[in-house]
MARBA-3410 file (N, C-alpha, C, O; in Angstrom, 1 decimal):
174
-17.9,-4.7,7.0,-19.0,-5.7,6.9,-20.2,-5.2,7.7,-20.0,-4.8,8.9 ~ -21.4,-5.3,7.2,-22.6,-4.9,7.9,-23.2,-6.0,8.7,-23.0,-7.2,8.4 ~ -23.9,-5.6,9.8,-24.5,-6.5,10.7,-26.0,-6.5,10.4,-26.5,-5.4,10.0 ~ -26.8,-7.5,10.7,-28.3,-7.4,10.6,-28.8,-6.3,11.5,-29.9,-5.8,11.2 ~ -28.1,-5.9,12.6,-28.6,-4.9,13.4,-28.4,-3.5,12.8,-29.0,-2.5,13.3
-27.6,-3.4,11.8,-27.5,-2.1,11.1,-28.8,-1.5,10.6,-29.0,-0.3,10.6 ~ -29.7,-2.4,10.3,-31.0,-2.0,9.8,-31.8,-1.2,10.9,-32.7,-0.4,10.5 ~ -31.6,-1.4,12.2,-32.4,-0.8,13.2,-31.7,0.5,13.7,-32.3,1.1,14.6 ~ -30.6,0.8,13.2,-29.9,2.0,13.8,-30.6,3.3,13.5,-30.4,4.3,14.1 ~ -31.5,3.3,12.5,-32.2,4.5,12.1,-33.5,4.6,12.9,-34.2,5.7,12.8
-33.9,3.6,13.6,-35.1,3.7,14.4,-35.6,2.3,14.7,-35.1,1.3,14.3 ~ -36.7,2.3,15.5,-37.2,1.0,15.9,-37.8,0.1,14.8,-38.3,0.7,13.8 ~ -37.7,-1.2,14.9,-38.3,-2.1,14.0,-39.0,-3.1,14.8,-38.7,-3.4,15.9 ~ -40.1,-3.7,14.2,-40.8,-4.7,14.9,-40.1,-6.0,14.6,-39.7,-6.4,13.5 ~ -40.0,-6.8,15.7,-39.4,-8.1,15.6,-40.4,-9.2,15.6,-41.4,-9.1,16.3
-40.3,-10.2,14.7,-41.1,-11.4,14.8,-40.2,-12.5,15.5,-39.0,-12.3,15.7 ~ -40.9,-13.6,15.8,-40.2,-14.6,16.6,-38.9,-15.0,15.9,-37.9,-15.2,16.6 ~ -38.9,-15.2,14.6,-37.7,-15.6,14.0,-36.6,-14.6,14.0,-35.4,-14.9,13.8 ~ -36.9,-13.4,14.3,-35.9,-12.3,14.4,-35.2,-12.3,15.8,-34.2,-11.6,15.9 ~ -35.6,-13.1,16.7,-35.0,-13.1,18.1,-33.5,-13.5,18.0,-32.7,-13.2,18.8
-33.2,-14.3,16.9,-31.8,-14.7,16.7,-30.9,-13.5,16.5,-29.7,-13.7,16.6 ~ -31.4,-12.4,16.1,-30.6,-11.2,15.9,-30.1,-10.6,17.2,-29.2,-9.8,17.2 ~ -30.8,-10.9,18.3,-30.6,-10.3,19.6,-29.4,-11.0,20.3,-29.1,-12.2,20.0 ~ -28.8,-10.3,21.2,-27.8,-10.9,22.1,-28.5,-11.9,22.9,-29.7,-11.9,23.0 ~ -27.7,-12.8,23.5,-28.4,-13.8,24.4,-29.1,-13.1,25.6,-30.2,-13.6,26.0
-28.7,-12.0,26.0,-29.3,-11.2,27.1,-30.7,-10.7,26.7,-31.7,-11.0,27.4 ~ -30.8,-10.0,25.6,-32.0,-9.5,25.0,-32.9,-10.6,24.5,-34.1,-10.6,24.7 ~ -32.3,-11.6,23.8,-33.0,-12.7,23.3,-33.7,-13.6,24.3,-34.9,-14.0,24.1 ~ -33.1,-13.8,25.4,-33.7,-14.6,26.5,-34.9,-13.8,27.1,-35.9,-14.5,27.4 ~ -34.8,-12.5,27.2,-35.9,-11.7,27.6,-37.1,-11.8,26.7,-38.3,-11.9,27.1
-36.8,-11.7,25.4,-37.9,-11.8,24.3,-38.5,-13.2,24.3,-39.8,-13.2,24.2 ~ -37.8,-14.2,24.5,-38.3,-15.5,24.6,-39.2,-15.7,25.8,-40.2,-16.4,25.8 ~ -38.8,-15.1,26.9,-39.5,-15.2,28.2,-40.9,-14.5,27.9,-41.9,-15.1,28.3 ~ -40.9,-13.3,27.3,-42.1,-12.6,27.0,-43.0,-13.5,26.1,-44.2,-13.6,26.4 ~ -42.4,-14.1,25.1,-43.2,-14.9,24.2,-43.8,-16.1,24.9,-45.0,-16.4,24.6
-43.1,-16.7,25.8,-43.7,-17.9,26.6,-44.8,-17.5,27.4,-45.7,-18.2,27.7 ~ -44.8,-16.2,27.9,-45.8,-15.8,28.8,-47.1,-15.4,28.1,-48.1,-15.1,28.7 ~ -47.1,-15.3,26.8,-48.2,-15.0,26.0,-49.3,-16.1,26.1,-50.5,-15.8,26.2 ~ -48.8,-17.3,26.1,-49.7,-18.5,26.3,-50.9,-18.4,25.3,-52.0,-18.6,25.6 ~ -50.5,-18.2,24.0,-51.5,-18.2,22.9,-52.3,-16.9,22.8,-53.1,-16.7,21.8
-52.1,-15.9,23.7,-52.7,-14.6,23.6,-51.9,-13.6,22.7,-50.7,-13.9,22.4 ~ -52.5,-12.5,22.4,-51.8,-11.5,21.7,-50.6,-10.9,22.4,-49.5,-10.9,21.9 ~ -50.9,-10.5,23.7,-49.8,-10.1,24.6,-50.0,-10.6,26.0,-51.2,-10.9,26.3 ~ -49.0,-10.8,26.7,-49.2,-11.3,28.1,-49.7,-10.3,29.0,-49.6,-9.1,28.8 ~ -50.3,-10.8,30.1,-50.8,-10.0,31.2,-49.6,-9.8,32.1,-48.8,-10.7,32.3
-49.6,-8.6,32.7,-48.5,-8.3,33.7,-48.5,-9.4,34.8,-47.4,-9.7,35.3 ~ -49.6,-9.9,35.2,-49.7,-10.8,36.3,-49.1,-12.2,35.9,-48.8,-13.0,36.8 ~ -48.9,-12.4,34.6,-48.2,-13.6,34.1,-46.7,-13.6,34.3,-46.1,-14.7,34.1 ~ -46.1,-12.5,34.6,-44.7,-12.4,34.8,-44.4,-12.5,36.3,-45.0,-12.0,37.1 ~ -43.3,-13.3,36.6,-42.9,-13.5,37.9,-41.6,-12.8,38.1,-40.6,-13.0,37.4
-41.5,-12.0,39.1,-40.3,-11.2,39.4,-39.1,-12.1,39.6,-38.0,-11.8,39.2 ~ -39.3,-13.3,40.1,-38.2,-14.3,40.3,-37.6,-14.7,38.9,-36.4,-15.0,38.8 ~ -38.5,-14.9,38.0,-38.1,-15.3,36.6,-37.3,-14.2,35.9,-36.5,-14.4,35.1 ~ -37.5,-12.9,36.3,-36.9,-11.8,35.7,-35.5,-11.5,36.3,-34.8,-10.5,35.9 ~ -35.1,-12.3,37.3,-33.8,-12.1,38.0,-32.6,-11.8,37.1,-31.8,-10.9,37.4
-32.4,-12.5,35.9,-31.3,-12.3,35.1,-31.2,-10.8,34.5,-30.2,-10.3,34.1 ~ -32.4,-10.2,34.5,-32.5,-8.9,33.8,-32.7,-7.7,34.8,-32.7,-6.6,34.4 ~ -33.0,-8.1,36.1,-33.3,-7.0,37.0,-32.2,-6.0,37.1,-31.0,-6.4,37.0 ~ -32.5,-4.8,37.3,-31.5,-3.7,37.3,-31.4,-3.1,35.9,-31.0,-1.9,35.8 ~ -31.7,-3.8,34.9,-31.6,-3.3,33.5,-33.0,-3.1,32.9,-33.1,-2.6,31.8
-34.0,-3.3,33.7,-35.4,-3.2,33.2,-36.0,-1.9,33.7,-35.9,-1.5,34.8 ~ -36.7,-1.2,32.8,-37.6,-0.1,33.1,-39.0,-0.5,32.8,-39.3,-1.1,31.8 ~ -39.9,-0.2,33.7,-41.3,-0.5,33.5,-42.0,0.8,33.4,-41.9,1.7,34.3 ~ -42.8,1.0,32.4,-43.6,2.3,32.2,-45.0,2.0,32.1,-45.5,1.0,31.4 ~ -45.8,2.8,32.7,-47.3,2.8,32.6,-47.6,3.7,31.4,-47.1,4.8,31.2
-48.6,3.2,30.6,-49.1,4.0,29.4,-50.2,4.9,29.9,-51.1,4.5,30.6 ~ -50.0,6.2,29.6,-51.0,7.2,30.0,-51.7,7.7,28.8,-51.1,8.0,27.8 ~ -53.1,7.7,28.9,-53.9,8.2,27.8,-53.5,7.6,26.4,-53.3,8.3,25.4 ~ -53.6,6.3,26.4,-53.3,5.5,25.1,-52.0,5.9,24.5,-51.9,5.8,23.3 ~ -51.0,6.3,25.2,-49.7,6.6,24.7,-49.4,8.0,24.5,-48.3,8.3,23.9
-50.2,8.9,25.0,-49.9,10.3,25.0,-48.7,10.7,25.9,-48.0,11.6,25.6 ~ -48.6,9.9,26.9,-47.4,10.0,27.8,-47.2,8.7,28.5,-48.0,7.7,28.3 ~ -46.1,8.6,29.3,-45.7,7.4,30.0,-45.2,7.8,31.3,-44.5,8.8,31.4 ~ -45.4,6.9,32.3,-44.8,7.2,33.7,-43.9,6.0,34.0,-44.3,4.8,33.9 ~ -42.7,6.3,34.5,-41.8,5.3,34.9,-42.3,4.7,36.2,-42.2,5.4,37.2
-42.7,3.5,36.2,-43.1,2.8,37.4,-41.9,2.2,38.1,-41.7,2.3,39.3 ~ -40.9,1.7,37.3,-39.6,1.2,37.8,-38.6,1.8,36.8,-38.7,1.7,35.6 ~ -37.5,2.3,37.4,-36.3,2.7,36.6,-35.2,1.9,37.2,-34.8,2.0,38.3 ~ -34.7,1.0,36.3,-33.7,0.0,36.8,-32.5,0.6,37.5,-32.0,1.6,37.2 ~ -32.0,-0.1,38.5,-30.9,0.3,39.4,-29.6,0.5,38.6,-28.9,1.4,38.9
-29.4,-0.3,37.6,-28.2,-0.1,36.8,-28.3,1.2,36.0,-27.3,1.9,35.7 ~ -29.5,1.6,35.5,-29.7,2.8,34.8,-29.5,4.0,35.7,-29.0,5.0,35.4 ~ -30.0,3.8,37.0,-29.9,4.9,38.0,-28.4,5.2,38.2,-27.9,6.3,38.2 ~ -27.6,4.1,38.4,-26.1,4.2,38.6,-25.5,4.9,37.4,-24.6,5.7,37.6 ~ -25.9,4.5,36.2,-25.2,5.1,35.0,-25.6,6.6,34.8,-24.8,7.4,34.4
-26.9,6.9,35.0,-27.4,8.3,34.8,-27.1,9.2,36.0,-27.0,10.4,35.8 ~ -27.0,8.6,37.2,-26.9,9.4,38.3,-28.2,10.0,38.8,-28.3,11.0,39.5 ~ -29.3,9.5,38.3,-30.7,10.0,38.6,-31.7,8.8,38.5,-31.5,7.9,37.7 ~ -32.7,8.8,39.4,-33.7,7.8,39.4,-35.0,8.5,38.8,-35.5,9.5,39.3 ~ -35.5,8.0,37.7,-36.6,8.5,37.0,-37.9,7.9,37.5,-39.0,8.2,37.0
-37.9,7.0,38.5,-39.1,6.3,39.0,-40.1,7.4,39.4,-39.8,8.3,40.1 ~ -41.3,7.3,38.9,-42.4,8.2,39.2,-42.5,9.3,38.2,-43.5,10.0,38.2 ~ -41.5,9.6,37.4,-41.5,10.7,36.4,-42.2,10.3,35.2,-42.3,9.1,34.8 ~ -42.8,11.3,34.5,-43.4,11.1,33.2,-42.3,11.2,32.1,-41.4,12.0,32.3 ~ -42.5,10.5,31.1,-41.5,10.6,29.9,-41.5,12.1,29.4,-40.5,12.6,29.0
-42.6,12.7,29.5,-42.7,14.1,29.0,-41.9,15.1,29.9,-41.6,16.2,29.5 ~ -41.5,14.6,31.0,-40.7,15.5,31.9,-39.2,15.3,31.7,-38.4,16.0,32.3 ~ -38.8,14.3,30.8,-37.4,14.1,30.6,-36.8,15.1,29.5,-37.6,15.8,28.9 ~ -35.5,15.1,29.3,-34.9,16.0,28.4,-35.4,15.8,27.0,-35.6,14.6,26.6 ~ -35.5,16.8,26.2,-36.2,16.8,24.9,-35.6,15.8,23.9,-36.3,15.0,23.3
-34.2,15.8,23.7,-33.6,14.9,22.7,-33.9,13.4,23.0,-34.2,12.7,22.1 ~ -33.9,13.1,24.3,-34.1,11.7,24.7,-35.6,11.4,24.6,-36.0,10.3,24.1 ~ -36.4,12.4,25.0,-37.9,12.2,25.0,-38.5,11.9,23.7,-39.3,10.9,23.5 ~ -38.1,12.6,22.7,-38.7,12.4,21.3,-38.4,11.1,20.8,-39.3,10.4,20.3 ~ -37.1,10.6,20.9,-36.7,9.3,20.4,-37.4,8.2,21.2,-37.9,7.3,20.6
-37.4,8.3,22.5,-37.9,7.3,23.4,-39.4,7.2,23.3,-40.0,6.0,23.2 ~ -40.2,8.3,23.2,-41.6,8.2,23.1,-42.0,7.6,21.7,-43.1,6.9,21.6 ~ -41.3,7.9,20.7,-41.5,7.2,19.4,-41.4,5.7,19.5,-42.2,5.0,19.0 ~ -40.3,5.3,20.2,-40.1,3.9,20.4,-41.2,3.3,21.2,-41.7,2.2,20.8 ~ -41.7,3.9,22.3,-42.8,3.4,23.1,-44.1,3.3,22.3,-44.8,2.4,22.4
-44.3,4.3,21.5,-45.5,4.4,20.6,-45.5,3.2,19.6,-46.5,2.6,19.3 ~ -44.3,2.9,19.1,-44.2,1.8,18.1,-44.5,0.5,18.8,-45.1,-0.4,18.2 ~ -44.2,0.3,20.1,-44.5,-0.9,20.8,-46.0,-1.1,21.0,-46.5,-2.2,20.8 ~ -46.7,0.0,21.3,-48.1,0.0,21.4,-48.8,-0.4,20.1,-49.7,-1.2,20.1 ~ -48.3,0.3,19.0,-48.9,0.0,17.7,-48.7,-1.4,17.2,-49.5,-2.0,16.7
-47.5,-1.9,17.4,-47.1,-3.2,16.9,-47.6,-4.4,17.8,-47.9,-5.4,17.3 ~ -47.8,-4.1,19.1,-48.2,-5.1,20.0,-47.3,-6.3,20.0,-47.7,-7.5,20.2 ~ -46.0,-6.0,19.7,-45.0,-7.0,19.6,-43.7,-6.4,20.2,-43.7,-5.2,20.4 ~ -42.7,-7.2,20.5,-41.4,-6.7,20.9,-40.8,-5.8,19.8,-40.9,-6.1,18.6 ~ -40.2,-4.7,20.2,-39.6,-3.7,19.3,-38.2,-3.5,19.8,-38.0,-3.3,21.0
-37.3,-3.5,18.9,-35.9,-3.2,19.2,-35.5,-1.9,18.5,-35.9,-1.6,17.4 ~ -34.7,-1.1,19.3,-34.1,0.1,18.7,-32.6,0.1,19.2,-32.3,-0.4,20.3 ~ -31.8,0.7,18.3,-30.4,0.8,18.7,-30.1,2.3,18.6,-30.3,2.9,17.5 ~ -29.6,2.9,19.7,-29.3,4.4,19.7,-27.9,4.6,20.2,-27.4,3.8,21.0 ~ -27.3,5.6,19.7,-26.0,6.1,20.3,-26.3,7.2,21.3,-27.0,8.2,20.9
-25.9,7.1,22.5,-26.2,8.1,23.5,-25.0,8.5,24.3,-24.2,7.7,24.7 ~ -24.9,9.8,24.5,-23.8,10.3,25.3,-24.0,10.1,26.8,-25.1,10.4,27.3 ~ -23.0,9.7,27.5,-23.1,9.5,28.9,-23.2,10.9,29.6,-22.6,11.9,29.1 ~ -23.9,11.0,30.7,-24.1,12.2,31.4,-22.8,12.8,32.0,-22.6,14.0,32.0 ~ -22.0,11.9,32.5,-20.8,12.4,33.2,-19.5,12.3,32.4,-18.4,12.4,33.0
-19.5,12.1,31.1,-18.3,12.0,30.3,-18.7,12.3,28.9,-19.8,12.5,28.5 ~ -17.6,12.4,28.0,-17.9,12.6,26.6,-18.0,11.3,25.9,-18.1,11.3,24.6 ~ -18.1,10.1,26.6,-18.2,8.9,25.9,-19.6,8.7,25.3,-20.6,9.1,25.9 ~ -19.6,8.1,24.1,-20.9,7.8,23.5,-21.0,6.3,23.4,-20.1,5.6,22.9 ~ -22.1,5.7,23.8,-22.3,4.3,23.9,-23.5,3.9,23.0,-24.4,4.7,22.8
-23.4,2.7,22.4,-24.5,2.1,21.7,-25.4,1.4,22.6,-25.0,0.4,23.3 ~ -26.6,1.8,22.7,-27.6,1.2,23.6,-28.6,0.4,22.7,-29.1,0.9,21.7 ~ -28.8,-0.8,23.1,-29.9,-1.6,22.4,-31.0,-1.8,23.4,-30.8,-2.2,24.5 ~ -32.2,-1.3,23.0,-33.4,-1.4,23.8,-34.4,-2.3,23.2,-34.8,-2.1,22.0 ~ -34.9,-3.2,24.0,-36.0,-4.1,23.6,-37.2,-3.8,24.5,-37.1,-4.0,25.7
-38.3,-3.4,23.9,-39.5,-3.1,24.6,-40.5,-4.1,24.3,-40.7,-4.5,23.2 ~ -41.3,-4.5,25.3,-42.4,-5.5,25.2,-43.6,-4.9,25.8,-43.6,-4.3,26.9 ~ -44.8,-5.2,25.1,-46.1,-4.7,25.6,-46.7,-5.7,26.6,-46.5,-6.9,26.5 ~ -47.4,-5.1,27.6,-48.1,-5.9,28.5,-49.5,-5.3,28.7,-49.7,-4.1,28.5 ~ -50.4,-6.1,29.2,-51.7,-5.6,29.6,-51.9,-5.9,31.1,-51.2,-6.7,31.7
-53.0,-5.3,31.6,-53.4,-5.6,33.0,-54.8,-6.0,33.0,-55.7,-5.1,33.3 ~ -55.1,-7.2,32.8,-56.5,-7.7,32.9,-57.4,-7.3,31.7,-58.6,-7.4,31.8 ~ -56.8,-6.9,30.6,-57.6,-6.5,29.4,-56.9,-6.8,28.2,-56.1,-7.8,28.1 ~ -57.1,-6.0,27.1,-56.5,-6.2,25.9,-55.6,-5.0,25.5,-54.7,-5.2,24.6 ~ -55.8,-3.9,26.1,-55.1,-2.7,25.8,-53.6,-2.8,26.3,-53.4,-3.3,27.4
-52.7,-2.3,25.6,-51.3,-2.2,26.1,-51.3,-1.0,27.1,-51.5,0.1,26.8 ~ -51.1,-1.4,28.4,-51.1,-0.4,29.4,-49.8,-0.3,30.2,-49.6,0.5,31.1 ~ -48.9,-1.3,29.9,-47.6,-1.3,30.5,-46.6,-1.7,29.5,-46.9,-2.6,28.6 ~ -45.4,-1.1,29.6,-44.3,-1.5,28.7,-43.1,-1.8,29.5,-42.7,-1.0,30.4 ~ -42.5,-2.9,29.3,-41.2,-3.2,29.9,-40.1,-3.0,28.9,-40.2,-3.4,27.7
-39.1,-2.3,29.2,-37.9,-2.0,28.4,-36.7,-2.6,29.0,-36.3,-2.2,30.1 ~ -36.0,-3.4,28.3,-34.7,-4.0,28.7,-33.7,-3.3,27.9,-33.8,-3.4,26.6 ~ -32.6,-2.7,28.5,-31.6,-2.1,27.7,-30.2,-2.7,28.1,-30.0,-3.0,29.2 ~ -29.4,-2.8,27.0,-28.0,-3.2,27.3,-27.1,-2.2,26.5,-27.5,-1.7,25.4 ~ -26.0,-2.0,27.0,-25.1,-1.0,26.4,-24.0,-1.7,25.5,-22.8,-1.5,25.7
-24.4,-2.5,24.6,-23.5,-3.1,23.7,-22.3,-3.7,24.4,-22.4,-4.3,25.4 ~ -21.1,-3.4,23.9,-19.9,-3.8,24.5,-19.2,-2.7,25.3,-18.1,-2.8,25.7 ~ -19.9,-1.6,25.5,-19.4,-0.4,26.2,-18.2,0.2,25.6,-17.3,0.8,26.3 ~ -18.0,0.0,24.3,-16.9,0.7,23.6,-17.4,2.0,23.0,-18.6,2.1,22.7 ~ -16.5,2.9,22.8,-16.8,4.2,22.3,-17.3,4.0,20.9,-16.7,3.3,20.1
-18.5,4.6,20.6,-19.0,4.5,19.2,-18.7,5.8,18.5,-18.8,6.9,19.0 ~ -18.1,5.7,17.3,-17.6,6.8,16.5,-18.7,7.4,15.6,-18.6,8.6,15.2 ~ -19.6,6.6,15.1,-20.5,7.1,14.0,-21.9,7.0,14.5,-22.3,6.4,15.5 ~ -22.8,7.7,13.8,-24.2,7.6,14.0,-24.7,8.8,14.8,-23.9,9.5,15.4 ~ -26.0,9.1,14.8,-26.6,10.2,15.5,-26.4,10.0,17.0,-26.5,8.9,17.5
-26.2,11.1,17.7,-26.0,11.0,19.1,-27.0,11.7,19.9,-27.4,12.9,19.5 ~ -27.6,11.1,20.9,-28.6,11.8,21.7,-28.0,12.2,23.0,-27.3,11.5,23.6 ~ -28.2,13.5,23.4,-27.8,13.9,24.7,-28.7,13.5,25.7,-29.9,13.6,25.6 ~ -28.2,12.9,26.8,-29.1,12.4,27.8,-29.6,13.5,28.7,-30.3,13.3,29.7
END
């Protein structure tokens, strides 16, 4: 039996408000928080987000600055849970400095967020750095601005499905 999420396994798709029901409660709550912070605008300003409100998702959030309208990205924050899982902290690094297999997929995902100006979901199978386990990661990225209209910040919340070994689908080496 197929799931509605099967459609995103080949790459990112733009979500509309009614699609938030496809998300887990964890990702869906984050998407609804982003939506509430829009306050009638196209996208919310980063100043409209309160770190205390983000508490349920802290540690799983990566914040990236957009460089040259999306030619590159810099990790402003690399979530502590991701640091523990990868064994490396990417805070301060550019996306272009990361490993090629991950970079191509991830920068396509980030570019889609900039173009859509809406939350974008992608599902990828990724090999863990310290084992042969392959996990299904669901990443939800949301665009933000800083005092203007251009997307200059992207927040990405990632969850590792149910952390069971995934047998099918393309695998990205981390």
